[in-house]
C-alpha positions in Angstrom: -16.1 20.5 -22.2 -14.3 23.4 -20.8 -11.8 23.1 -18.0 -9.8 25.5 -16.0 -6.2 24.9 -15.1 -3.6 26.6 -13.1 -0.8 28.3 -15.0 1.6 25.7 -13.5 -0.4 22.8 -14.9 -0.9 24.6 -18.3 3.0 24.9 -18.4 3.5 21.2 -17.4 1.2 20.2 -20.2 2.9 22.5 -22.8 6.3 21.1 -21.7 5.1 17.6 -22.2 3.8 18.3 -25.7 7.0 20.3 -26.6 9.3 17.5 -25.4 7.7 15.2 -28.0 6.6 12.8 -25.2 3.1 13.4 -26.2 1.5 14.7 -29.6 -1.2 16.9 -28.2 -2.7 18.4 -25.1 -5.6 15.9 -25.3 -3.1 13.0 -25.2 -1.5 14.3 -22.1 -4.9 14.9 -20.3 -6.1 11.4 -21.5 -3.0 9.9 -20.1 -3.5 11.6 -16.7 -7.1 10.5 -16.5 -6.2 6.9 -17.3 -3.6 6.9 -14.6 -6.2 8.4 -12.2 -8.6 5.7 -13.1 -5.9 2.9 -12.6 -5.0 4.5 -9.2 -8.7 4.4 -8.2 -9.2 0.9 -9.4 -6.1 -0.3 -7.3 -7.4 1.4 -4.1 -10.8 -0.2 -4.4 -9.2 -3.7 -4.6 -6.6 -3.2 -1.8 -9.1 -3.4 1.2 -10.7 -6.6 0.3 -7.1 -8.2 -0.1 -6.2 -7.3 3.4 -9.5 -8.5 5.0 -7.7 -11.1 7.2 -7.0 -9.8 10.6 -3.7 -10.0 12.5 -5.4 -12.3 15.1 -6.5 -14.6 12.4 -2.9 -14.9 11.1 -1.4 -15.4 14.6 -4.0 -18.1 15.2 -3.1 -20.0 11.9 0.6 -19.8 12.8 0.0 -20.8 16.3 -2.1 -23.9 15.5 1.0 -25.3 13.7 3.1 -25.2 16.9 2.8 -28.4 18.8 1.1 -28.3 22.3 4.4 -29.6 23.8 6.3 -26.5 22.6 3.7 -24.1 24.0 4.3 -25.8 27.5 7.9 -24.8 27.4 7.0 -21.1 27.3 6.9 -19.2 30.6 3.5 -18.1 31.6 4.5 -14.5 31.8 6.5 -13.7 28.8 6.9 -10.0 29.7 8.7 -10.9 32.9 11.8 -11.6 30.8 11.1 -9.0 28.2 14.6 -7.5 28.3 16.2 -10.7 28.0 14.1 -11.6 24.8 14.6 -8.1 23.3 18.2 -7.4 24.1 19.8 -10.7 25.2 20.8 -9.5 28.6 
Protein backbone atom coordinates (compact mmCIF):
# COMPACT_ATOMS: atom_id res chain seq x y z
CA UNK A 1 0.00 0.00 0.00
CA UNK A 2 1.34 3.42 -0.92
CA UNK A 3 0.29 6.51 0.98
CA UNK A 4 1.11 10.18 0.59
CA UNK A 5 1.83 12.30 3.65
CA UNK A 6 2.48 15.98 4.04
CA UNK A 7 6.06 16.97 4.88
CA UNK A 8 4.90 17.95 8.38
CA UNK A 9 3.50 14.46 9.03
CA UNK A 10 6.62 12.84 7.64
CA UNK A 11 8.74 14.96 10.03
CA UNK A 12 6.50 14.04 12.97
CA UNK A 13 6.81 10.34 12.21
CA UNK A 14 10.58 10.62 11.80
CA UNK A 15 10.85 12.47 15.13
CA UNK A 16 8.85 9.76 16.91
CA UNK A 17 11.15 7.04 15.54
CA UNK A 18 14.31 9.08 16.30
CA UNK A 19 13.19 9.68 19.89
CA UNK A 20 13.13 5.95 20.50
CA UNK A 21 9.46 6.11 21.42
CA UNK A 22 8.74 3.86 18.40
CA UNK A 23 10.97 1.34 16.65
CA UNK A 24 9.74 1.96 13.10
CA UNK A 25 7.55 4.06 10.85
CA UNK A 26 5.13 1.14 10.67
CA UNK A 27 4.77 1.16 14.45
CA UNK A 28 3.95 4.88 14.49
CA UNK A 29 1.33 4.47 11.77
CA UNK A 30 -0.13 1.37 13.46
CA UNK A 31 -0.44 3.21 16.79
CA UNK A 32 -2.13 6.14 15.09
CA UNK A 33 -4.63 3.88 13.36
CA UNK A 34 -5.37 2.03 16.60
CA UNK A 35 -6.08 5.33 18.33
CA UNK A 36 -8.36 6.35 15.47
CA UNK A 37 -10.18 3.04 15.73
CA UNK A 38 -10.64 3.49 19.51
CA UNK A 39 -11.95 7.03 19.00
CA UNK A 40 -14.44 5.82 16.39
CA UNK A 41 -15.63 3.04 18.71
CA UNK A 42 -16.11 5.52 21.56
CA UNK A 43 -18.21 7.88 19.44
CA UNK A 44 -20.44 5.03 18.30
CA UNK A 45 -21.20 4.06 21.92
CA UNK A 46 -21.84 7.58 23.20
CA UNK A 47 -25.21 8.36 21.51
CA UNK A 48 -26.91 5.26 22.89
CA UNK A 49 -25.64 6.08 26.38
CA UNK A 50 -27.42 9.46 26.26
CA UNK A 51 -30.72 8.28 24.83
CA UNK A 52 -32.63 9.42 27.96
CA UNK A 53 -34.16 12.84 27.38
CA UNK A 54 -33.96 15.71 29.82
CA UNK A 55 -37.74 15.60 30.18
CA UNK A 56 -37.56 11.95 31.26
CA UNK A 57 -34.91 12.79 33.86
CA UNK A 58 -36.99 15.68 35.20
CA UNK A 59 -40.08 13.50 35.35
CA UNK A 60 -38.21 10.84 37.33
CA UNK A 61 -36.95 13.43 39.82
CA UNK A 62 -40.33 15.15 40.07
CA UNK A 63 -42.10 11.86 40.80
CA UNK A 64 -40.06 11.58 44.02
CA UNK A 65 -41.39 14.91 45.31
CA UNK A 66 -44.57 14.56 47.41
CA UNK A 67 -47.70 16.32 46.09
CA UNK A 68 -47.88 18.36 49.30
CA UNK A 69 -44.53 19.98 48.40
CA UNK A 70 -45.69 20.83 44.88
CA UNK A 71 -48.70 22.60 46.45
CA UNK A 72 -46.35 25.08 48.19
CA UNK A 73 -44.86 26.31 44.91
CA UNK A 74 -46.30 29.48 43.43
CA UNK A 75 -48.23 28.87 40.23
CA UNK A 76 -46.08 31.35 38.29
CA UNK A 77 -42.44 30.71 39.15
CA UNK A 78 -41.25 33.35 36.66
CA UNK A 79 -43.10 36.05 38.63
CA UNK A 80 -40.37 35.94 41.29
CA UNK A 81 -37.50 34.95 39.02
CA UNK A 82 -35.15 37.70 40.23
CA UNK A 83 -35.71 36.67 43.82
CA UNK A 84 -34.97 33.03 43.00
CA UNK A 85 -31.85 33.86 40.97
CA UNK A 86 -30.39 36.81 42.88
CA UNK A 87 -31.99 36.57 46.31
CA UNK A 88 -33.38 40.12 46.13
